[in-house]
C-alpha positions as CSV (number, residue, x, y, z in Angstrom):
1,M,-12.9,94.8,18.5
2,T,-13.5,91.8,16.3
3,M,-14.2,88.3,17.8
4,L,-11.9,85.5,16.6
5,S,-12.8,81.9,17.4
6,F,-10.6,78.9,16.9
7,R,-10.2,75.4,18.3
8,V,-7.2,74.2,20.4
9,G,-6.4,70.9,22.0
10,E,-7.4,70.3,25.7
11,A,-3.7,70.5,26.8
12,E,-3.2,73.9,25.2
13,A,-6.5,75.2,26.6
14,R,-5.5,74.0,30.0
15,Q,-2.1,75.6,29.8
16,A,-3.5,78.9,28.5
17,Q,-5.9,79.0,31.5
18,E,-3.2,78.1,33.9
19,W,-0.9,80.9,32.6
20,A,-3.8,83.4,32.6
21,D,-4.5,82.5,36.3
22,R,-0.8,82.8,37.2
23,L,-0.5,86.2,35.5
24,G,-3.8,87.4,36.9
25,V,-5.3,88.2,33.5
26,D,-8.3,86.9,31.5
27,R,-7.5,84.1,29.1
28,S,-8.7,86.3,26.3
29,E,-6.1,88.9,27.2
30,L,-3.4,86.3,27.3
31,L,-4.4,85.0,23.8
32,R,-4.6,88.5,22.4
33,D,-1.1,89.3,23.7
34,A,0.2,86.0,22.3
35,L,-1.4,86.7,18.9
36,R,0.0,90.3,18.9
37,R,3.5,89.1,19.7
38,Q,3.4,86.5,17.0
39,L,2.1,89.0,14.4
40,N,4.9,91.4,15.4
41,R,7.5,88.6,15.0
42,L,6.2,87.8,11.6
43,A,6.2,91.4,10.5
44,S,9.8,91.8,11.7
45,E,10.8,88.8,9.7
46,N,9.1,90.4,6.7
47,D,10.9,93.7,7.4
48,A,14.3,91.9,7.4
49,A,13.5,90.3,4.0
50,T,12.4,93.7,2.6
51,W,15.7,95.3,3.8
52,Q,17.7,92.5,2.0
53,R,15.7,93.0,-1.2
54,R,15.8,96.8,-1.1
55,P,18.8,98.1,0.9
56,L,19.1,101.8,1.7
57,D,20.1,104.1,-1.1
58,E,22.9,106.6,-0.8
59,G,20.6,109.4,0.4
60,E,19.1,107.2,3.2
61,R,22.6,106.0,4.3
62,A,23.7,109.6,4.6
63,L,21.5,110.0,7.7
64,S,23.4,107.2,9.5
65,D,26.6,109.2,9.0
66,I,25.0,112.2,10.7
67,A,24.0,110.0,13.7
68,D,27.7,109.1,14.2
69,W,28.6,112.8,14.7
70,G,27.4,112.7,18.3
71,P,26.1,115.7,20.2
72,A,26.5,119.1,18.6
73,E,27.7,120.7,21.8
74,D,29.0,119.5,25.1
75,W,26.3,120.2,27.7
76,T,27.9,118.5,30.7
77,D,28.8,121.8,32.3
78,W,25.0,122.6,32.6
79,A,24.6,119.5,34.8
80,N,27.2,121.0,37.2
81,A,25.4,124.4,37.2
82,A,22.1,122.8,38.4
83,G,23.7,121.0,41.3
């Protein structure tokens, strides 16, 4: 793991510690989780922009048509056999 160090205001530091205490986690864990969530949010925004720039081609869209077919067979009778 790599150490990151940064400065925050007193109020933010106090709130971070209060939330860590409430949640029963170390402050470092709280901050790691917050950073991970923020990075995931930013990545998802980047993904959305990429999809707009490069929409699916015809071959990739064909897979979504297959997903709409539903199950290949009706297996509900198997559930009755087990009961």
